[in-house]
C-alpha positions as CSV (number, residue, x, y, z in Angstrom):
1,X,-23.4,-11.4,-4.5
2,X,-24.0,-9.8,-7.9
3,X,-25.7,-6.8,-6.3
4,X,-22.9,-6.3,-3.8
5,X,-20.2,-6.6,-6.5
6,X,-22.0,-4.2,-8.7
7,X,-21.8,-1.6,-5.9
8,X,-25.5,-1.7,-5.1
9,X,-26.7,-1.4,-1.5
10,X,-27.9,-4.6,0.2
11,X,-29.7,-4.1,3.5
12,X,-28.8,-6.2,6.5
13,X,-32.3,-7.6,6.7
14,X,-32.0,-8.9,3.1
15,X,-28.6,-10.4,3.9
16,X,-29.9,-12.0,7.1
17,X,-32.8,-13.5,5.1
18,X,-30.4,-15.2,2.6
19,X,-27.6,-16.3,5.0
20,X,-27.7,-19.2,7.3
21,X,-27.9,-18.5,11.1
22,X,-24.2,-19.5,11.4
23,X,-23.1,-17.3,8.4
24,X,-25.1,-14.4,9.8
25,X,-23.4,-14.7,13.2
26,X,-20.0,-14.8,11.5
27,X,-21.0,-11.6,9.6
28,X,-22.1,-9.8,12.7
29,X,-18.9,-10.9,14.5
30,X,-16.7,-9.6,11.6
31,X,-18.6,-6.3,11.6
32,X,-17.9,-5.9,15.4
33,X,-14.3,-6.6,14.8
34,X,-14.1,-3.9,12.1
35,X,-15.8,-1.4,14.4
36,X,-13.2,-2.1,17.0
37,X,-10.4,-1.7,14.5
38,X,-11.8,1.7,13.4
39,X,-12.1,2.8,17.0
40,X,-8.4,1.7,17.6
41,X,-7.3,3.8,14.5
42,X,-9.0,6.9,15.9
43,X,-7.4,6.4,19.3
44,X,-3.7,6.5,18.3
45,X,-1.3,6.1,21.2
46,X,0.6,9.2,22.4
47,X,4.0,7.6,21.6
48,X,2.9,7.0,18.0
49,X,1.7,10.6,17.8
50,X,5.1,11.8,19.1
51,X,6.9,9.6,16.5
52,X,4.6,11.1,13.8
53,X,5.6,14.6,15.0
54,X,9.3,13.7,14.7
55,X,8.9,12.4,11.2
56,X,7.0,15.5,10.2
57,X,9.8,17.7,11.6
58,X,12.4,15.7,9.5
59,X,10.2,16.0,6.5
60,X,9.9,19.8,6.9
61,X,13.7,20.1,7.2
62,X,14.1,18.0,4.0
63,X,11.6,20.1,2.1
64,X,13.6,23.3,3.1
65,X,16.8,21.6,2.0
66,X,15.2,20.7,-1.4
67,X,14.0,24.3,-1.7
68,X,17.3,25.9,-1.0
69,X,19.0,23.4,-3.3
70,X,16.6,24.3,-6.2
71,X,17.2,28.0,-5.5
72,X,21.0,27.6,-5.8
73,X,21.7,28.2,-2.1
74,X,23.8,25.1,-1.6
75,X,25.3,26.1,1.7
76,X,21.9,26.4,3.3
77,X,20.7,23.2,1.5
78,X,23.6,21.2,3.0
79,X,22.8,22.6,6.5
80,X,19.2,21.4,6.2
81,X,20.1,18.1,4.6
82,X,22.4,17.5,7.6
83,X,19.6,18.5,9.9
84,X,17.3,16.1,8.1
85,X,19.7,13.2,8.6
86,X,20.0,14.1,12.3
87,X,16.2,14.3,12.7
88,X,15.7,11.0,10.9
89,X,18.3,9.2,13.1
90,X,16.6,10.6,16.2
91,X,13.1,9.5,14.9
92,X,14.4,6.0,14.3
93,X,16.0,5.9,17.8
94,X,12.8,7.0,19.3
95,X,10.9,4.4,17.3
96,X,13.2,1.7,18.6
97,X,12.6,2.8,22.2
98,X,8.9,2.8,22.0
99,X,8.8,-0.6,20.2
100,X,11.1,-2.1,22.8
101,X,8.8,-0.7,25.4
102,X,5.6,-2.0,23.7
103,X,5.9,-4.5,20.9
104,X,2.2,-4.1,20.2
105,X,2.9,-0.7,18.6
106,X,4.3,-2.4,15.5
107,X,0.8,-2.6,14.0
108,X,0.8,1.2,13.8
109,X,3.6,1.2,11.2
110,X,3.6,0.5,7.5
111,X,6.7,-1.7,7.5
112,X,9.1,-3.6,9.7
113,X,10.3,-1.3,12.4
114,X,13.6,-3.0,13.1
115,X,16.7,-0.9,12.2
116,X,19.0,-3.6,10.8
117,X,21.1,-4.0,7.7
118,X,18.5,-6.1,5.9
119,X,15.3,-4.3,7.0
120,X,13.2,-1.9,4.9
121,X,13.5,0.8,7.6
122,X,16.3,3.3,7.9
123,X,17.3,6.7,9.1
124,X,16.5,8.3,5.7
125,X,13.5,10.4,4.9
126,X,12.2,7.9,2.4
127,X,13.0,4.8,4.6
128,X,11.5,6.0,7.8
129,X,8.6,3.8,8.8
130,X,5.4,5.8,8.4
131,X,2.4,5.6,10.7
132,X,-0.3,3.7,8.9
133,X,-2.7,6.7,8.9
134,X,-0.1,8.9,7.2
135,X,-0.9,10.3,3.7
136,X,2.7,10.3,2.8
137,X,3.6,9.0,-0.7
138,X,6.2,6.9,1.2
139,X,3.5,5.1,3.2
140,X,3.4,1.4,2.1
141,X,0.1,0.6,3.8
142,X,-0.3,-2.5,6.0
143,X,-0.4,-2.6,9.7
144,X,-3.7,-2.0,11.4
145,X,-5.2,-0.3,8.3
146,X,-4.4,-3.4,6.2
147,X,-7.0,-5.2,8.3
148,X,-9.8,-2.7,7.8
149,X,-12.5,-3.6,5.3
150,X,-15.6,-1.6,4.2
151,X,-19.1,-2.7,5.2
152,X,-19.6,-3.8,1.6
153,X,-16.4,-5.9,1.7
154,X,-17.5,-7.6,4.9
155,X,-20.9,-8.3,3.3
156,X,-19.2,-9.8,0.2
157,X,-16.9,-11.8,2.5
158,X,-20.0,-13.2,4.4
159,X,-21.7,-14.1,1.1
160,X,-18.6,-15.8,-0.2
161,X,-18.3,-17.8,3.1
162,X,-21.9,-18.8,2.8
163,X,-21.5,-19.9,-0.8
164,X,-18.4,-21.8,0.0
165,X,-20.2,-23.6,2.8
166,X,-23.1,-24.4,0.5
167,X,-20.7,-25.8,-2.1
168,X,-19.0,-27.9,0.6
169,X,-22.3,-29.2,1.8
170,X,-23.3,-30.1,-1.8
171,X,-20.0,-31.8,-2.3
172,X,-20.5,-33.8,1.0
173,X,-24.1,-34.7,0.0
174,X,-22.9,-35.9,-3.4
175,X,-20.1,-37.9,-1.8
176,X,-22.6,-39.4,0.7
177,X,-25.0,-40.3,-2.2
178,X,-22.1,-41.9,-4.1
179,X,-21.1,-43.9,-1.0
180,X,-24.7,-45.0,-0.5
181,X,-24.9,-46.1,-4.2
182,X,-21.6,-48.1,-3.9
183,X,-22.7,-49.7,-0.7
184,X,-26.0,-50.6,-2.3
185,X,-24.2,-52.1,-5.4
186,X,-21.9,-54.2,-3.1
187,X,-24.9,-55.4,-1.1
188,X,-26.7,-56.4,-4.4
189,X,-23.6,-58.3,-5.6
190,X,-23.3,-60.0,-2.2
191,X,-26.9,-61.0,-2.3
192,X,-26.6,-62.2,-5.9
193,X,-23.5,-64.3,-4.9
194,X,-25.4,-65.7,-1.8
195,X,-28.4,-66.6,-4.0
196,X,-26.1,-68.4,-6.5
197,X,-24.7,-70.6,-3.7
């Protein structure tokens, strides 16, 4: 554990040597799960790509509006701010359509995708849900990427699980020893009482 937490490399064969067979199997299972998640991230659905394109288009219009506003061209800035609002609304409408069609797509977004009064999402450039792979400063993380862990993190998790299991086994052994001692003491008292009679 110390080597892993210090950032040192621990080879799988070393890890397998120290882990129990059950802990090693759990580690391998978690590594397979992580590989599948990475594969899923690389194979983004077309509808999510289209939503991403729409958000990028809205972001571009917003950047132009900001540029015109900073340059004192307020008439053009207003035009592009209005265009941004329209593009954001269309992106949210598209998002709602694809989520209604396939609720499983929710994992691709950094926040709740419902467009309600109390949701975090909205038809505003900063409130639009971002695809979890987005590098936008407005990306809140989460979704499918929130489940990804590095190989080192999976190794640390496996060692933590094994240590917790060992601690539980030691606790159970101590409890059983204590129970055996109490039973022995009761038996000794019973035998002493029987001998006194």
